[in-house]
PyMOL commands that place a pseudoatom at each C-alpha (Angstrom):
pseudoatom trace, name=CA, resn=UNK, resi=1, chain=A, elem=C, hetatm=0, pos=[11.018, 44.204, -73.500]
pseudoatom trace, name=CA, resn=UNK, resi=2, chain=A, elem=C, hetatm=0, pos=[10.118, 40.471, -73.570]
pseudoatom trace, name=CA, resn=UNK, resi=3, chain=A, elem=C, hetatm=0, pos=[12.293, 38.768, -71.062]
pseudoatom trace, name=CA, resn=UNK, resi=4, chain=A, elem=C, hetatm=0, pos=[13.232, 42.040, -69.377]
pseudoatom trace, name=CA, resn=UNK, resi=5, chain=A, elem=C, hetatm=0, pos=[9.915, 42.998, -67.737]
pseudoatom trace, name=CA, resn=UNK, resi=6, chain=A, elem=C, hetatm=0, pos=[7.660, 40.560, -65.931]
pseudoatom trace, name=CA, resn=UNK, resi=7, chain=A, elem=C, hetatm=0, pos=[3.959, 41.229, -66.418]
pseudoatom trace, name=CA, resn=UNK, resi=8, chain=A, elem=C, hetatm=0, pos=[1.580, 39.960, -63.710]
pseudoatom trace, name=CA, resn=UNK, resi=9, chain=A, elem=C, hetatm=0, pos=[-2.126, 40.231, -64.275]
pseudoatom trace, name=CA, resn=UNK, resi=10, chain=A, elem=C, hetatm=0, pos=[-5.344, 39.748, -62.412]
pseudoatom trace, name=CA, resn=UNK, resi=11, chain=A, elem=C, hetatm=0, pos=[-8.157, 37.515, -63.542]
pseudoatom trace, name=CA, resn=UNK, resi=12, chain=A, elem=C, hetatm=0, pos=[-8.536, 34.788, -66.208]
pseudoatom trace, name=CA, resn=UNK, resi=13, chain=A, elem=C, hetatm=0, pos=[-9.288, 36.525, -69.453]
pseudoatom trace, name=CA, resn=UNK, resi=14, chain=A, elem=C, hetatm=0, pos=[-8.483, 34.425, -72.447]
pseudoatom trace, name=CA, resn=UNK, resi=15, chain=A, elem=C, hetatm=0, pos=[-5.989, 36.960, -73.802]
pseudoatom trace, name=CA, resn=UNK, resi=16, chain=A, elem=C, hetatm=0, pos=[-4.219, 36.795, -70.424]
pseudoatom trace, name=CA, resn=UNK, resi=17, chain=A, elem=C, hetatm=0, pos=[-4.048, 33.027, -70.448]
pseudoatom trace, name=CA, resn=UNK, resi=18, chain=A, elem=C, hetatm=0, pos=[-2.903, 33.137, -73.975]
pseudoatom trace, name=CA, resn=UNK, resi=19, chain=A, elem=C, hetatm=0, pos=[-0.138, 35.653, -73.059]
pseudoatom trace, name=CA, resn=UNK, resi=20, chain=A, elem=C, hetatm=0, pos=[1.029, 33.302, -70.339]
pseudoatom trace, name=CA, resn=UNK, resi=21, chain=A, elem=C, hetatm=0, pos=[0.969, 30.413, -72.805]
pseudoatom trace, name=CA, resn=UNK, resi=22, chain=A, elem=C, hetatm=0, pos=[2.959, 32.469, -75.325]
pseudoatom trace, name=CA, resn=UNK, resi=23, chain=A, elem=C, hetatm=0, pos=[5.516, 33.794, -72.705]
pseudoatom trace, name=CA, resn=UNK, resi=24, chain=A, elem=C, hetatm=0, pos=[4.377, 37.478, -72.757]
pseudoatom trace, name=CA, resn=UNK, resi=25, chain=A, elem=C, hetatm=0, pos=[2.773, 37.421, -69.311]
pseudoatom trace, name=CA, resn=UNK, resi=26, chain=A, elem=C, hetatm=0, pos=[4.554, 35.829, -66.350]
pseudoatom trace, name=CA, resn=UNK, resi=27, chain=A, elem=C, hetatm=0, pos=[1.476, 34.944, -64.270]
pseudoatom trace, name=CA, resn=UNK, resi=28, chain=A, elem=C, hetatm=0, pos=[-1.997, 36.048, -63.206]
pseudoatom trace, name=CA, resn=UNK, resi=29, chain=A, elem=C, hetatm=0, pos=[-3.882, 35.866, -60.016]
pseudoatom trace, name=CA, resn=UNK, resi=30, chain=A, elem=C, hetatm=0, pos=[-7.430, 34.483, -60.369]
pseudoatom trace, name=CA, resn=UNK, resi=31, chain=A, elem=C, hetatm=0, pos=[-10.428, 34.214, -58.195]
pseudoatom trace, name=CA, resn=UNK, resi=32, chain=A, elem=C, hetatm=0, pos=[-12.627, 31.202, -58.329]
pseudoatom trace, name=CA, resn=UNK, resi=33, chain=A, elem=C, hetatm=0, pos=[-16.145, 32.289, -59.505]
pseudoatom trace, name=CA, resn=UNK, resi=34, chain=A, elem=C, hetatm=0, pos=[-17.174, 28.691, -60.019]
pseudoatom trace, name=CA, resn=UNK, resi=35, chain=A, elem=C, hetatm=0, pos=[-16.689, 27.857, -56.357]
pseudoatom trace, name=CA, resn=UNK, resi=36, chain=A, elem=C, hetatm=0, pos=[-18.107, 31.131, -55.223]
pseudoatom trace, name=CA, resn=UNK, resi=37, chain=A, elem=C, hetatm=0, pos=[-21.347, 30.052, -56.936]
pseudoatom trace, name=CA, resn=UNK, resi=38, chain=A, elem=C, hetatm=0, pos=[-21.131, 26.443, -55.840]
pseudoatom trace, name=CA, resn=UNK, resi=39, chain=A, elem=C, hetatm=0, pos=[-20.476, 27.240, -52.220]
pseudoatom trace, name=CA, resn=UNK, resi=40, chain=A, elem=C, hetatm=0, pos=[-23.182, 29.913, -52.225]
pseudoatom trace, name=CA, resn=UNK, resi=41, chain=A, elem=C, hetatm=0, pos=[-25.721, 27.345, -53.529]
pseudoatom trace, name=CA, resn=UNK, resi=42, chain=A, elem=C, hetatm=0, pos=[-24.637, 24.851, -50.895]
pseudoatom trace, name=CA, resn=UNK, resi=43, chain=A, elem=C, hetatm=0, pos=[-25.004, 27.352, -48.145]
pseudoatom trace, name=CA, resn=UNK, resi=44, chain=A, elem=C, hetatm=0, pos=[-28.340, 28.684, -49.340]
pseudoatom trace, name=CA, resn=UNK, resi=45, chain=A, elem=C, hetatm=0, pos=[-29.636, 25.101, -49.610]
pseudoatom trace, name=CA, resn=UNK, resi=46, chain=A, elem=C, hetatm=0, pos=[-28.552, 24.345, -46.029]
pseudoatom trace, name=CA, resn=UNK, resi=47, chain=A, elem=C, hetatm=0, pos=[-30.106, 27.656, -44.686]
pseudoatom trace, name=CA, resn=UNK, resi=48, chain=A, elem=C, hetatm=0, pos=[-33.382, 26.961, -46.485]
pseudoatom trace, name=CA, resn=UNK, resi=49, chain=A, elem=C, hetatm=0, pos=[-33.509, 23.703, -44.358]
pseudoatom trace, name=CA, resn=UNK, resi=50, chain=A, elem=C, hetatm=0, pos=[-32.692, 25.648, -41.165]
pseudoatom trace, name=CA, resn=UNK, resi=51, chain=A, elem=C, hetatm=0, pos=[-29.150, 24.307, -41.068]
pseudoatom trace, name=CA, resn=UNK, resi=52, chain=A, elem=C, hetatm=0, pos=[-26.681, 27.091, -40.034]
pseudoatom trace, name=CA, resn=UNK, resi=53, chain=A, elem=C, hetatm=0, pos=[-23.824, 24.750, -39.321]
pseudoatom trace, name=CA, resn=UNK, resi=54, chain=A, elem=C, hetatm=0, pos=[-21.881, 25.750, -42.438]
pseudoatom trace, name=CA, resn=UNK, resi=55, chain=A, elem=C, hetatm=0, pos=[-21.580, 29.330, -41.283]
pseudoatom trace, name=CA, resn=UNK, resi=56, chain=A, elem=C, hetatm=0, pos=[-18.160, 29.738, -39.547]
pseudoatom trace, name=CA, resn=UNK, resi=57, chain=A, elem=C, hetatm=0, pos=[-18.042, 31.613, -36.141]
pseudoatom trace, name=CA, resn=UNK, resi=58, chain=A, elem=C, hetatm=0, pos=[-16.268, 34.505, -37.900]
pseudoatom trace, name=CA, resn=UNK, resi=59, chain=A, elem=C, hetatm=0, pos=[-18.952, 34.538, -40.692]
pseudoatom trace, name=CA, resn=UNK, resi=60, chain=A, elem=C, hetatm=0, pos=[-16.300, 34.462, -43.283]
pseudoatom trace, name=CA, resn=UNK, resi=61, chain=A, elem=C, hetatm=0, pos=[-16.165, 31.769, -45.933]
pseudoatom trace, name=CA, resn=UNK, resi=62, chain=A, elem=C, hetatm=0, pos=[-12.789, 31.868, -47.673]
pseudoatom trace, name=CA, resn=UNK, resi=63, chain=A, elem=C, hetatm=0, pos=[-12.431, 30.672, -51.225]
pseudoatom trace, name=CA, resn=UNK, resi=64, chain=A, elem=C, hetatm=0, pos=[-8.688, 30.768, -52.081]
pseudoatom trace, name=CA, resn=UNK, resi=65, chain=A, elem=C, hetatm=0, pos=[-7.215, 32.596, -54.998]
pseudoatom trace, name=CA, resn=UNK, resi=66, chain=A, elem=C, hetatm=0, pos=[-4.860, 30.899, -57.331]
pseudoatom trace, name=CA, resn=UNK, resi=67, chain=A, elem=C, hetatm=0, pos=[-1.753, 31.947, -59.235]
pseudoatom trace, name=CA, resn=UNK, resi=68, chain=A, elem=C, hetatm=0, pos=[-1.677, 30.761, -62.852]
pseudoatom trace, name=CA, resn=UNK, resi=69, chain=A, elem=C, hetatm=0, pos=[1.722, 30.650, -64.605]
pseudoatom trace, name=CA, resn=UNK, resi=70, chain=A, elem=C, hetatm=0, pos=[3.342, 28.647, -67.432]
pseudoatom trace, name=CA, resn=UNK, resi=71, chain=A, elem=C, hetatm=0, pos=[3.464, 25.482, -65.229]
pseudoatom trace, name=CA, resn=UNK, resi=72, chain=A, elem=C, hetatm=0, pos=[-0.330, 25.259, -64.701]
pseudoatom trace, name=CA, resn=UNK, resi=73, chain=A, elem=C, hetatm=0, pos=[-1.975, 27.474, -67.333]
pseudoatom trace, name=CA, resn=UNK, resi=74, chain=A, elem=C, hetatm=0, pos=[-2.942, 24.563, -69.661]
pseudoatom trace, name=CA, resn=UNK, resi=75, chain=A, elem=C, hetatm=0, pos=[-4.586, 22.538, -66.816]
pseudoatom trace, name=CA, resn=UNK, resi=76, chain=A, elem=C, hetatm=0, pos=[-6.319, 25.682, -65.521]
pseudoatom trace, name=CA, resn=UNK, resi=77, chain=A, elem=C, hetatm=0, pos=[-7.583, 26.741, -68.941]
pseudoatom trace, name=CA, resn=UNK, resi=78, chain=A, elem=C, hetatm=0, pos=[-8.834, 23.157, -69.754]
pseudoatom trace, name=CA, resn=UNK, resi=79, chain=A, elem=C, hetatm=0, pos=[-10.680, 22.893, -66.496]
pseudoatom trace, name=CA, resn=UNK, resi=80, chain=A, elem=C, hetatm=0, pos=[-12.151, 26.414, -66.891]
pseudoatom trace, name=CA, resn=UNK, resi=81, chain=A, elem=C, hetatm=0, pos=[-13.341, 25.596, -70.445]
pseudoatom trace, name=CA, resn=UNK, resi=82, chain=A, elem=C, hetatm=0, pos=[-14.774, 22.262, -69.225]
pseudoatom trace, name=CA, resn=UNK, resi=83, chain=A, elem=C, hetatm=0, pos=[-16.818, 24.096, -66.519]
pseudoatom trace, name=CA, resn=UNK, resi=84, chain=A, elem=C, hetatm=0, pos=[-18.129, 26.597, -69.189]
pseudoatom trace, name=CA, resn=UNK, resi=85, chain=A, elem=C, hetatm=0, pos=[-19.137, 23.824, -71.393]
pseudoatom trace, name=CA, resn=UNK, resi=86, chain=A, elem=C, hetatm=0, pos=[-16.615, 24.786, -74.095]
pseudoatom trace, name=CA, resn=UNK, resi=87, chain=A, elem=C, hetatm=0, pos=[-14.776, 21.410, -74.227]
for i in range(1, 87): cmd.bond("trace and resi %d" % i, "trace and resi %d" % (i + 1))
show_as sticks, trace
zoom trace
């Protein structure tokens, strides 16, 4: 059914990224766990110093999702591997 059915996935598993690279998967929607952790540590550091200025009025800190497809899969995968210390 390759070429007839478009497969969309969720998250950045290696098999999913390889499927995008190989053309079996059209795209995947990924969260950003690196920035979840990074922003959490920034906020906790500020709070430990009594600084609450980084907390928005609505108390929601939005970290955007991303859509990964054939156009950006290589750059995404390279960046992810770099952050994981794999390259």
